[in-house]
DRENZA-746410 format. One line per field, with one value per residue: residue in three letters; z, x, y of N, C-alpha, C in turn; chain. Coordinates in steps of 0.2 Angstrom, whole numbers, plus 5000, padded with zeros to 4 digits. Last residue first. Layout:
REM DRENZA-746410
aa c(ALA_...)
nup c(Z_...)
neast c(X_...)
nnorth c(Y_...)
caup c(Z_...)
caeast c(X_...)
canorth c(Y_...)
cup c(Z_...)
ceast c(X_...)
cnorth c(Y_...)
ch c(A_...)
***
This chain:
REM DRENZA-746410
aa c(PRO_ASN_THR_SER_SER_ASP_PHE_LYS_ILE_ARG_VAL_THR_LYS_PRO_ARG_CYS_PRO_SER_GLY_TRP_CYS_VAL_GLN_GLY_SER_PRO_MET_ASN_THR_PHE_VAL_SER_SER_ARG_ALA_GLY_ILE_VAL_ALA_ASN_ALA_GLY_ILE_GLN_VAL_GLY_PRO_GLY_VAL_PHE_CYS_ASP_ALA_ALA_VAL_TRP_VAL_GLY_ASN_ASP_ILE_THR_ILE_SER_ALA_THR_LYS_LEU_GLY_PHE_ALA_PRO_ASP_GLN_LEU_ASP_HIS_SER_GLY_THR_CYS_LEU_TYR_SER_LYS_GLN_SER_ILE_VAL_CYS_HIS_GLU_GLY_ILE_HIS_ILE_GLN_ASP_LEU_SER_TYR_LEU_VAL_VAL_ASN_ASP_GLY_ILE_TRP_SER_TYR_ASN_ASP_ILE_THR_VAL_LYS_TRP_PRO_TYR_THR_PHE_ARG_ALA_THR_PRO_ARG_ILE_LEU_VAL_GLY_LYS_GLY_ILE_SER_ALA_GLY_PHE_LEU_ARG_LEU_LEU_ALA_CYS_ARG_LEU_ILE_ASN_LEU_PRO_GLN_PRO_THR_LEU_PRO_PHE_ALA_ILE_ALA_GLN_VAL_PHE_TRP_TRP_LEU_LEU_VAL_TYR_TRP_SER_PRO_ARG_GLY_ARG_ASP_PHE_TRP_SER_GLN_ASP_TYR_LYS_ARG_LEU_ASP_VAL_PHE_PRO_GLN_ASP_ASN_THR_MET)
nup c(4861_4876_4887_4895_4901_4908_4918_4930_4932_4946_4948_4951_4961_4977_4977_4982_4983_4968_4958_4958_4956_4954_4965_4972_4989_4993_5001_5015_5012_5003_4988_4973_4956_4944_4937_4949_4955_4956_4966_4969_4987_4994_5002_5016_5024_5033_5023_5005_4989_4974_4957_4944_4936_4946_4954_4954_4963_4966_4984_4993_5001_5015_5025_5043_5049_5059_5063_5072_5077_5078_5090_5092_5084_5075_5064_5065_5049_5041_5031_5021_5004_4988_4973_4956_4944_4936_4946_4953_4951_4958_4960_4978_4988_4998_5012_5022_5039_5039_5031_5016_5002_4988_4973_4955_4944_4935_4946_4950_4950_4956_4958_4975_4986_4995_5009_5019_5028_5023_5015_5017_5004_4988_4971_4954_4943_4938_4942_4946_4947_4953_4953_4971_4983_4995_5009_5013_5017_5009_5000_4994_4986_4978_4971_4963_4956_4949_4941_4932_4921_4910_4912_4920_4934_4939_4948_4959_4963_4969_4978_4985_4991_5000_5007_5014_5022_5030_5037_5043_5052_5060_5062_5058_5062_5065_5077_5085_5096_5090_5084_5087_5086_5092_5081_5075_5081_5073_5069_5067_5067_5054_5045_5028_5013)
neast c(4976_4967_4965_4976_4975_4963_4962_4950_4942_4937_4921_4918_4921_4925_4931_4940_4932_4936_4939_4939_4943_4940_4945_4953_4950_4945_4954_4952_4952_4957_4963_4959_4964_4971_4966_4960_4967_4963_4968_4976_4973_4968_4977_4975_4980_4987_4987_4982_4987_4983_4988_4995_4990_4985_4991_4987_4993_4999_4998_4994_5001_4999_5006_5004_5003_5005_5003_5007_4996_4992_4989_4976_4969_4960_4967_4983_4990_5000_5009_5011_5007_5011_5007_5011_5018_5016_5010_5015_5011_5016_5023_5021_5017_5024_5023_5029_5029_5030_5035_5037_5031_5036_5031_5035_5042_5039_5035_5040_5035_5039_5047_5045_5041_5048_5047_5053_5061_5073_5070_5061_5056_5060_5054_5059_5066_5071_5060_5063_5058_5063_5070_5068_5064_5071_5070_5082_5094_5103_5106_5094_5095_5106_5101_5091_5100_5107_5097_5093_5100_5091_5089_5104_5105_5103_5092_5100_5111_5106_5096_5101_5111_5104_5096_5106_5112_5101_5100_5112_5111_5101_5099_5083_5070_5063_5051_5044_5044_5045_5036_5025_5018_5016_5015_5003_4988_4972_4962_4964_4951_4946_4947_4951_4956)
nnorth c(4873_4873_4866_4868_4880_4888_4902_4906_4921_4930_4937_4954_4965_4971_4988_5003_5019_5016_5001_4983_4966_4950_4936_4927_4933_4949_4963_4974_4991_5001_5004_5012_5010_5011_4995_4982_4969_4952_4938_4927_4928_4944_4957_4966_4981_4989_5004_5003_5005_5012_5010_5011_4996_4982_4969_4952_4938_4926_4926_4941_4954_4963_4976_4982_4999_5013_5030_5045_5058_5072_5078_5075_5061_5057_5052_5046_5042_5029_5017_5008_5008_5006_5012_5011_5014_4998_4983_4969_4953_4937_4925_4924_4939_4952_4961_4973_4980_4998_5007_5006_5009_5006_5012_5011_5015_4999_4985_4969_4952_4936_4924_4921_4936_4948_4958_4972_4978_4981_4992_5006_5011_5008_5010_5008_5011_4998_4984_4968_4951_4936_4923_4919_4933_4942_4952_4965_4969_4974_4964_4963_4975_4971_4960_4966_4974_4964_4958_4968_4973_4976_4991_4998_5008_5021_5020_5012_5020_5032_5029_5018_5024_5033_5025_5017_5028_5031_5019_5019_5030_5026_5008_4999_5000_5011_5013_5027_5035_5048_5055_5068_5084_5096_5105_5102_5100_5100_5107_5125_5137_5147_5157_5154_5161)
caup c(4858_4870_4882_4892_4895_4907_4911_4929_4929_4941_4949_4947_4956_4972_4979_4978_4986_4974_4961_4956_4961_4950_4963_4966_4984_4993_4995_5012_5015_5010_4992_4980_4962_4948_4937_4943_4957_4952_4965_4963_4981_4993_4995_5013_5019_5035_5029_5011_4994_4981_4962_4948_4936_4940_4956_4950_4963_4960_4978_4992_4994_5013_5019_5037_5049_5054_5064_5066_5078_5072_5088_5090_5088_5081_5063_5069_5055_5041_5036_5027_5010_4994_4979_4961_4948_4937_4940_4955_4947_4958_4954_4972_4987_4991_5010_5016_5034_5042_5038_5021_5008_4994_4979_4961_4949_4936_4940_4953_4946_4956_4951_4969_4984_4989_5007_5013_5030_5028_5012_5022_5010_4994_4977_4960_4946_4941_4938_4949_4942_4955_4947_4964_4980_4988_5007_5010_5022_5014_5005_4998_4991_4983_4976_4968_4960_4953_4946_4937_4927_4910_4913_4914_4932_4934_4942_4955_4960_4964_4973_4980_4987_4995_5003_5009_5017_5025_5033_5039_5047_5056_5064_5057_5061_5058_5076_5079_5098_5094_5082_5090_5083_5096_5086_5073_5083_5075_5073_5065_5071_5058_5051_5033_5019)
caeast c(4982_4969_4959_4975_4979_4965_4963_4956_4941_4942_4925_4917_4916_4925_4926_4940_4936_4939_4936_4941_4941_4942_4940_4950_4954_4945_4950_4954_4950_4957_4962_4961_4960_4969_4970_4960_4965_4966_4964_4974_4977_4968_4974_4977_4976_4983_4989_4983_4985_4985_4984_4993_4994_4986_4989_4989_4989_4996_5001_4995_4998_5000_5002_5007_5001_5007_5000_5009_5001_4993_4996_4978_4974_4957_4963_4977_4990_4995_5008_5010_5008_5009_5009_5007_5015_5019_5011_5013_5013_5012_5019_5024_5018_5021_5024_5026_5031_5029_5036_5038_5032_5034_5033_5031_5039_5042_5035_5039_5037_5035_5044_5047_5042_5045_5048_5050_5054_5073_5070_5065_5058_5059_5057_5055_5063_5076_5062_5062_5060_5060_5066_5071_5064_5069_5069_5075_5090_5100_5111_5096_5090_5107_5107_5089_5095_5110_5100_5089_5103_5094_5084_5099_5106_5108_5091_5094_5112_5111_5095_5095_5112_5109_5093_5102_5116_5104_5094_5111_5117_5100_5101_5090_5073_5064_5057_5044_5043_5051_5037_5031_5020_5016_5021_5009_4994_4979_4961_4966_4956_4944_4950_4946_4958)
canorth c(4870_4877_4865_4861_4880_4882_4900_4903_4914_4929_4931_4948_4965_4965_4983_4997_5013_5020_5007_4990_4971_4955_4941_4925_4929_4942_4960_4967_4986_5003_4999_5014_5008_5017_5001_4986_4976_4957_4943_4927_4925_4937_4955_4960_4978_4984_5001_5006_5000_5014_5009_5017_5003_4985_4976_4958_4944_4927_4923_4934_4953_4957_4974_4978_4992_5009_5023_5040_5052_5069_5078_5082_5063_5059_5058_5046_5046_5034_5022_5005_5012_5002_5014_5009_5019_5004_4987_4976_4959_4943_4926_4922_4932_4950_4954_4972_4974_4992_5009_5001_5014_5002_5014_5008_5020_5006_4989_4976_4958_4942_4926_4919_4929_4947_4951_4969_4976_4976_4986_5001_5015_5004_5013_5006_5016_5003_4990_4974_4957_4942_4925_4918_4926_4942_4945_4962_4965_4979_4966_4958_4974_4977_4959_4961_4977_4969_4954_4966_4972_4969_4986_4996_5001_5020_5023_5009_5013_5032_5035_5018_5018_5035_5030_5014_5024_5036_5021_5014_5030_5032_5015_5000_4994_5010_5009_5023_5028_5045_5048_5064_5078_5091_5106_5098_5105_5097_5102_5118_5134_5141_5158_5155_5158)
cup c(4858_4867_4876_4887_4891_4901_4911_4922_4928_4938_4944_4949_4952_4967_4974_4981_4982_4978_4966_4959_4958_4954_4959_4963_4978_4988_4995_5006_5012_5014_4999_4985_4968_4954_4941_4943_4951_4955_4960_4962_4975_4987_4994_5007_5017_5030_5031_5017_5001_4985_4969_4953_4940_4941_4950_4952_4958_4959_4972_4985_4993_5006_5017_5031_5042_5055_5058_5068_5073_5072_5082_5088_5087_5086_5070_5068_5058_5047_5035_5033_5016_5000_4985_4968_4954_4941_4942_4950_4951_4954_4954_4966_4980_4990_5003_5014_5028_5037_5042_5028_5014_5000_4984_4968_4954_4940_4941_4948_4950_4953_4951_4963_4977_4987_5000_5011_5024_5030_5017_5019_5015_5000_4983_4966_4952_4944_4942_4944_4946_4950_4948_4959_4973_4985_5000_5008_5019_5018_5010_5003_4996_4988_4981_4973_4965_4958_4951_4943_4933_4917_4914_4916_4926_4931_4937_4948_4956_4960_4968_4975_4982_4989_4998_5004_5012_5020_5028_5034_5041_5050_5058_5060_5060_5056_5068_5078_5091_5095_5085_5088_5086_5093_5091_5077_5081_5077_5076_5071_5068_5061_5056_5040_5024)
ceast c(4988_4975_4961_4970_4978_4969_4966_4957_4948_4942_4931_4922_4914_4919_4927_4935_4935_4933_4939_4937_4943_4939_4944_4945_4950_4949_4951_4950_4953_4955_4963_4959_4963_4964_4966_4964_4966_4963_4967_4969_4973_4971_4974_4973_4980_4979_4984_4985_4987_4982_4987_4988_4990_4989_4991_4987_4992_4991_4996_4997_4999_4997_5004_5003_5003_5004_5003_5006_5001_4997_4998_4985_4976_4962_4961_4973_4983_4995_5003_5009_5006_5011_5007_5010_5011_5014_5013_5015_5010_5015_5015_5019_5021_5023_5020_5028_5026_5030_5035_5039_5032_5036_5031_5035_5034_5038_5038_5040_5035_5039_5039_5043_5044_5046_5044_5052_5050_5066_5070_5065_5063_5061_5055_5058_5059_5072_5067_5064_5058_5062_5062_5066_5068_5070_5067_5076_5083_5095_5109_5101_5091_5101_5107_5095_5092_5105_5104_5092_5099_5097_5086_5094_5101_5109_5096_5093_5106_5111_5100_5094_5107_5111_5098_5099_5112_5108_5097_5105_5115_5105_5101_5092_5080_5067_5058_5051_5044_5050_5043_5031_5026_5017_5021_5015_5000_4984_4967_4964_4958_4951_4949_4950_4952)
cnorth c(4876_4874_4869_4861_4873_4880_4893_4900_4912_4922_4931_4943_4959_4966_4977_4992_5007_5023_5011_4995_4978_4961_4947_4930_4928_4939_4953_4966_4979_4997_5000_5008_5011_5016_5007_4993_4980_4964_4948_4933_4926_4935_4948_4958_4971_4980_4995_5001_5003_5008_5011_5016_5008_4992_4980_4964_4949_4933_4924_4932_4945_4956_4967_4978_4989_5002_5019_5034_5048_5062_5074_5083_5071_5062_5061_5052_5045_5038_5026_5010_5009_5006_5010_5011_5017_5009_4994_4981_4965_4949_4932_4924_4931_4943_4953_4965_4975_4986_5002_5003_5009_5006_5009_5010_5017_5011_4996_4981_4965_4948_4932_4922_4928_4940_4951_4962_4974_4974_4980_4994_5011_5009_5009_5009_5015_5009_4995_4980_4963_4947_4932_4921_4925_4935_4944_4955_4963_4975_4971_4960_4969_4976_4965_4960_4973_4972_4958_4962_4971_4968_4979_4991_5000_5013_5022_5013_5011_5025_5035_5023_5018_5030_5032_5019_5020_5032_5026_5016_5025_5032_5020_5007_4994_5003_5008_5020_5024_5038_5045_5057_5074_5084_5100_5100_5101_5102_5099_5113_5127_5139_5153_5155_5159)
ch c(A_A_A_A_A_A_A_A_A_A_A_A_A_A_A_A_A_A_A_A_A_A_A_A_A_A_A_A_A_A_A_A_A_A_A_A_A_A_A_A_A_A_A_A_A_A_A_A_A_A_A_A_A_A_A_A_A_A_A_A_A_A_A_A_A_A_A_A_A_A_A_A_A_A_A_A_A_A_A_A_A_A_A_A_A_A_A_A_A_A_A_A_A_A_A_A_A_A_A_A_A_A_A_A_A_A_A_A_A_A_A_A_A_A_A_A_A_A_A_A_A_A_A_A_A_A_A_A_A_A_A_A_A_A_A_A_A_A_A_A_A_A_A_A_A_A_A_A_A_A_A_A_A_A_A_A_A_A_A_A_A_A_A_A_A_A_A_A_A_A_A_A_A_A_A_A_A_A_A_A_A_A_A_A_A_A_A_A_A_A_A_A_A)
***
């Protein structure tokens, strides 16, 4: 242990300004329902998980698949468009808005995080920013997507990447920090029997 003084004083931490979007009892009710209902629903009962999310304010399109171990902090701040998939142990840490477009895949153990803290603030102030995943994106296994990030349409984020800045459309991107590496080529099914 060193005797250096900490740069922060967590006794001053204050998030009283933060609006979770629902009263405390409602938030606790959601967390209870998610802790019990999601893990106990078999894989084929996806329709029940989608219904529960809608009941608690999430905007869920048609044909969306959500695994039982996925976690949503505040579902009323989440939009998932048609035919997108949310994999096992995905966390949508939705302190701010998360929008996932159509035909997207968010693979297992990925973490979409809309919250952080101000490194220059001695009180370690909370900061939030939305995340937008455009249509046709694949976020591969075990990725981290940070606050304020937009991933362009049809991009691929390689496994275990850490995305801290916007990623362009139609690119295959990977790394920590994540960077565009190559163009994603569209498969033309009309040329193959």
